[in-house]
C-alpha positions as CSV (number, residue, x, y, z in Angstrom):
1,M,13.9,-9.1,-33.3
2,T,14.2,-5.5,-34.2
3,D,13.3,-2.9,-31.6
4,I,11.9,0.4,-32.9
5,Q,13.4,3.5,-31.2
6,Q,10.6,5.1,-29.1
7,T,12.5,8.2,-27.9
8,T,12.1,11.2,-30.1
9,P,15.1,13.6,-30.4
10,E,13.1,16.2,-28.5
11,E,12.5,13.8,-25.6
12,A,16.2,12.9,-25.6
13,A,17.2,16.5,-25.5
14,E,14.8,17.2,-22.6
15,K,16.2,14.2,-20.6
16,A,19.8,15.2,-21.3
17,A,19.0,18.8,-20.1
18,V,17.7,17.5,-16.8
19,L,20.8,15.3,-16.3
20,V,23.2,18.1,-17.2
21,E,21.4,20.5,-14.8
22,S,22.1,18.0,-12.0
23,L,25.8,18.0,-12.6
24,P,26.9,21.0,-10.4
25,W,24.8,19.6,-7.6
26,L,26.2,16.1,-8.0
27,K,29.7,17.6,-7.7
28,R,28.7,19.8,-4.7
29,F,26.9,17.1,-2.7
30,R,29.1,14.0,-3.4
31,D,30.5,12.6,-0.1
32,Q,28.4,15.2,1.8
33,I,25.9,14.4,4.5
34,I,22.3,15.4,3.9
35,V,19.8,14.8,6.7
36,I,16.2,14.2,5.5
37,K,13.2,14.3,7.8
38,Y,10.5,12.0,6.5
39,G,6.9,12.4,7.5
40,G,3.4,13.6,6.6
41,N,1.5,12.3,3.6
42,A,4.8,11.0,2.0
43,M,4.7,8.5,4.9
44,V,1.2,7.1,4.4
45,S,0.8,6.9,0.7
46,E,2.1,3.7,-1.0
47,E,3.1,5.6,-4.1
48,L,5.0,8.3,-2.2
49,Q,6.7,5.8,0.0
50,A,8.1,4.0,-3.1
51,A,9.2,7.3,-4.6
52,F,10.9,8.4,-1.4
53,A,12.8,5.1,-1.2
54,E,13.9,5.6,-4.8
55,D,15.1,9.1,-4.0
56,I,17.2,7.8,-1.1
57,A,18.6,5.0,-3.1
58,Y,19.5,7.4,-5.9
59,L,21.3,9.7,-3.5
60,H,23.3,6.8,-2.1
61,H,24.3,5.4,-5.5
62,V,25.6,8.8,-6.7
63,G,27.8,9.2,-3.7
64,V,25.7,11.4,-1.4
65,K,25.4,10.4,2.2
66,P,21.7,10.6,3.2
67,V,20.6,10.2,6.8
68,V,16.8,9.8,7.3
69,V,15.0,10.8,10.5
70,H,11.3,9.9,10.8
71,G,8.3,10.5,13.0
72,G,4.9,8.9,12.7
73,G,2.1,11.0,14.0
74,P,-0.7,9.5,11.8
75,Q,0.3,5.9,12.4
76,I,0.6,6.6,16.2
77,S,-2.9,8.1,16.3
78,A,-4.3,5.1,14.3
79,M,-2.7,2.6,16.6
80,L,-3.8,4.4,19.8
81,D,-7.4,4.4,18.3
82,R,-7.2,0.7,17.6
83,L,-6.1,0.0,21.2
84,S,-8.8,2.4,22.6
85,I,-6.1,4.6,24.2
86,P,-7.5,8.2,24.1
87,S,-5.4,10.8,22.3
88,E,-5.2,14.1,24.2
89,F,-3.7,17.3,22.8
90,K,-2.6,20.5,24.7
91,G,-1.6,23.6,22.8
92,G,-1.3,21.5,19.6
93,Y,1.0,19.0,21.2
94,R,0.2,15.3,21.8
95,V,0.1,14.3,25.5
96,T,2.0,11.0,25.8
97,S,0.9,9.0,28.8
98,T,2.9,6.1,30.2
99,E,0.5,3.7,28.4
100,A,0.9,5.7,25.1
101,I,4.7,5.9,25.1
102,S,4.9,2.1,24.7
103,V,2.7,2.4,21.6
104,V,4.7,5.3,20.3
105,R,7.9,3.3,20.6
106,M,6.3,0.2,19.1
107,V,5.0,2.1,16.1
108,L,8.1,4.2,15.4
109,T,10.9,1.7,16.1
110,G,9.0,-1.6,15.5
111,Q,6.7,-0.7,12.5
112,I,7.6,2.4,10.5
113,N,11.4,2.1,10.8
114,P,11.7,-1.5,9.5
115,Q,9.1,-0.9,6.7
116,L,11.1,2.1,5.5
117,V,14.4,0.2,5.7
118,S,12.9,-2.6,3.7
119,R,11.6,-0.2,1.0
120,I,15.0,1.4,0.6
121,N,16.7,-2.0,0.6
122,A,14.6,-3.1,-2.4
123,H,17.2,-1.0,-4.3
124,G,20.3,-2.6,-2.6
125,S,21.2,-3.7,0.9
126,F,22.5,-0.5,2.4
127,A,19.8,0.9,4.6
128,T,19.9,0.2,8.4
129,G,17.5,1.0,11.1
130,L,18.4,2.9,14.3
131,S,16.4,4.3,17.2
132,G,17.3,7.6,18.9
133,E,17.7,5.3,21.9
134,D,20.5,3.3,20.3
135,A,24.1,3.9,21.4
136,G,23.1,7.1,23.2
137,L,22.3,8.8,19.8
138,F,19.8,11.2,21.3
139,R,19.4,12.4,24.9
140,G,16.0,13.9,25.8
141,R,14.5,15.9,28.6
142,R,10.8,16.3,29.3
143,R,9.0,19.5,28.2
144,G,5.7,21.0,28.9
145,V,3.6,23.5,27.1
146,V,2.2,26.9,28.1
147,V,-1.6,27.3,27.4
148,D,-3.3,30.5,28.4
149,G,-0.4,31.4,30.6
150,A,-0.3,28.1,32.5
151,E,2.3,25.4,32.2
152,H,0.9,21.9,31.3
153,S,2.7,18.6,31.4
154,L,2.8,16.6,28.1
155,G,3.8,13.4,29.8
156,H,6.5,11.4,28.0
157,V,7.2,14.2,25.5
158,G,10.7,15.8,25.3
159,D,13.2,18.0,23.6
160,V,16.6,16.7,22.3
161,V,19.2,18.0,24.7
162,G,22.2,16.0,23.5
163,V,23.3,14.1,20.4
164,D,26.1,11.6,20.1
165,P,26.4,11.0,16.3
166,Q,29.1,8.3,16.5
167,A,26.7,5.4,15.7
168,V,25.4,7.3,12.6
169,L,29.0,8.1,11.5
170,D,30.0,4.5,11.9
171,H,27.2,3.4,9.6
172,L,28.0,6.2,7.0
173,A,31.7,5.0,7.1
174,A,30.4,1.5,6.3
175,D,28.5,3.0,3.3
176,R,25.1,2.5,4.9
177,V,22.1,4.7,5.0
178,P,20.9,5.2,8.6
179,V,17.1,5.4,9.1
180,I,16.4,6.8,12.6
181,S,13.2,6.9,14.6
182,S,12.5,10.0,16.7
183,I,12.4,8.6,20.2
184,A,14.9,9.3,23.0
185,P,15.9,8.1,26.4
186,D,14.8,10.4,29.2
187,S,18.1,11.9,30.7
188,D,16.4,12.5,34.1
189,A,14.7,9.1,34.3
190,P,16.9,6.2,33.0
191,G,15.0,3.4,31.5
192,T,12.1,5.5,30.3
193,S,11.6,6.9,26.8
194,L,10.4,10.2,25.4
195,N,8.5,11.0,22.2
196,I,10.5,13.8,20.5
197,N,9.6,16.1,17.6
198,A,11.2,14.6,14.5
199,D,11.8,18.1,12.9
200,A,13.8,19.2,16.0
201,A,15.6,15.8,16.2
202,A,16.6,16.0,12.5
203,A,18.0,19.6,13.0
204,A,20.0,18.6,16.1
205,L,21.4,15.6,14.2
206,A,22.3,17.6,11.1
207,V,24.3,20.0,13.3
208,A,26.0,17.2,15.2
209,L,26.9,15.5,11.9
210,N,28.2,18.8,10.3
211,A,25.7,18.1,7.5
212,T,25.7,20.2,4.4
213,K,21.9,20.3,4.1
214,L,18.7,19.6,6.0
215,V,15.5,18.7,4.1
216,I,12.2,18.5,5.9
217,L,9.3,16.8,4.1
218,T,5.9,18.3,5.0
219,D,2.3,18.6,3.7
220,V,2.5,22.0,2.2
221,A,4.5,23.4,-0.7
222,G,6.7,25.6,1.6
223,L,6.5,28.8,3.5
224,Y,4.0,31.4,2.3
225,A,4.6,35.1,2.9
226,D,0.9,35.8,2.8
227,W,-1.0,32.6,3.6
228,P,-3.4,31.5,2.1
229,N,-2.3,33.4,-1.1
230,R,-0.9,30.5,-3.1
231,D,1.2,33.0,-5.2
232,S,3.2,34.1,-2.1
233,L,5.4,31.0,-1.8
234,V,8.9,32.0,-0.6
235,S,11.6,30.1,-2.3
236,H,14.6,31.5,-0.5
237,L,15.2,33.5,2.7
238,T,18.0,34.2,5.2
239,A,18.1,33.2,8.8
240,T,17.7,36.9,9.8
241,D,14.6,37.1,7.6
242,L,13.2,34.0,9.2
243,R,13.9,35.1,12.8
244,T,11.8,38.2,12.0
245,I,8.8,36.5,10.7
246,L,8.8,33.3,12.8
247,P,6.5,34.6,15.5
248,T,3.8,35.5,12.9
249,L,3.6,32.1,11.3
250,E,0.8,29.6,11.8
251,S,1.4,27.3,14.7
252,G,1.9,24.1,12.6
253,M,4.6,25.7,10.5
254,I,6.6,27.1,13.5
255,P,8.3,23.9,14.6
256,K,9.5,23.1,11.0
257,M,10.8,26.6,10.4
258,Q,12.4,26.7,13.8
259,A,14.2,23.4,13.0
260,C,15.5,25.0,9.7
261,L,16.7,28.0,11.7
262,D,18.4,25.9,14.4
263,A,20.2,23.9,11.7
264,V,21.5,26.9,9.9
265,D,22.4,28.7,13.1
266,G,24.3,25.5,14.1
267,G,26.5,25.5,10.9
268,V,24.4,23.6,8.4
269,D,24.8,25.3,5.0
270,S,21.1,25.3,4.1
271,A,17.8,23.9,5.3
272,A,14.7,23.5,3.3
273,I,11.1,22.5,3.8
274,I,9.6,20.8,0.7
275,D,6.2,19.3,-0.3
276,G,6.3,15.6,0.5
277,R,3.1,15.1,-1.5
278,Q,5.1,15.6,-4.7
279,P,6.8,12.4,-5.9
280,H,10.6,12.7,-6.0
281,S,10.5,16.1,-4.3
282,V,13.8,15.2,-2.5
283,L,15.7,14.8,-5.8
284,V,14.1,18.0,-7.3
285,E,15.1,20.0,-4.2
286,I,18.7,18.7,-4.1
287,F,19.6,18.5,-7.8
288,T,17.9,21.5,-9.5
289,E,18.8,25.2,-9.5
290,Q,15.3,26.3,-8.3
291,G,14.5,23.5,-5.9
292,I,10.9,22.9,-4.9
293,G,10.2,24.4,-1.5
294,T,11.5,27.1,0.8
295,E,15.3,27.2,1.5
296,V,16.9,28.9,4.5
297,V,20.5,30.0,4.4
298,S,22.7,31.9,6.9
299,G,22.8,35.7,6.8
């Protein structure tokens, strides 16, 4: 049977232009480690989950070494509600009780992680699940929060105070894609776990892996110089610029931009926050000249 050619010369030229534009970036990032923090709406929409898995598979197949770190705030909240465990927040941070940390661990390591691994493995059997508790990958220490000048406990919530990247490096050497849940053992209380911020965990891991780039998926288009003016989206800034404006940012953006700053200060070439609500935003950020979000570089 004869197939009629459906692609017009104009469409062919457009597709070729996109592929050619990616060439310098394919050359630059081949065999390089890119740490990608996965979360927000990209994590709860079926369509965006599928697109993200395709992006990770694409990176792997063209010779990039992606490492995925994920949190799970919306899913944790939903499960706590289902189990009638009250969610308490102090200063914008979730208080994680002894009862709640078991749920956090179950959702992150037992639910989200294997689902994401399964989605990526629909494109080839190379993704593997890890927890921050595996092989001493992360070490955590409890942190509190200051509200109105007073220090408050957040329960089983901590900061990353140490990273042993060997387990991740072993998987990368075996040509696998590690997918890591943001939970850590408590350094000061062996046998107990801490809920850690996935942005900060991704930044610490990117530094420990000597990654070339950190990409953080979020629910906004990037950093706005004059929020809520939509025309003030910043596409590129230096670490010095970011240090200056960081205290003035809205509270929800500070941990993400702090993670970008920590990564670049730690030797990562560039760090970007991108809009996870846009399908294939990871590929657009990595393989195009303009990118899609806000990129931070040293300087």
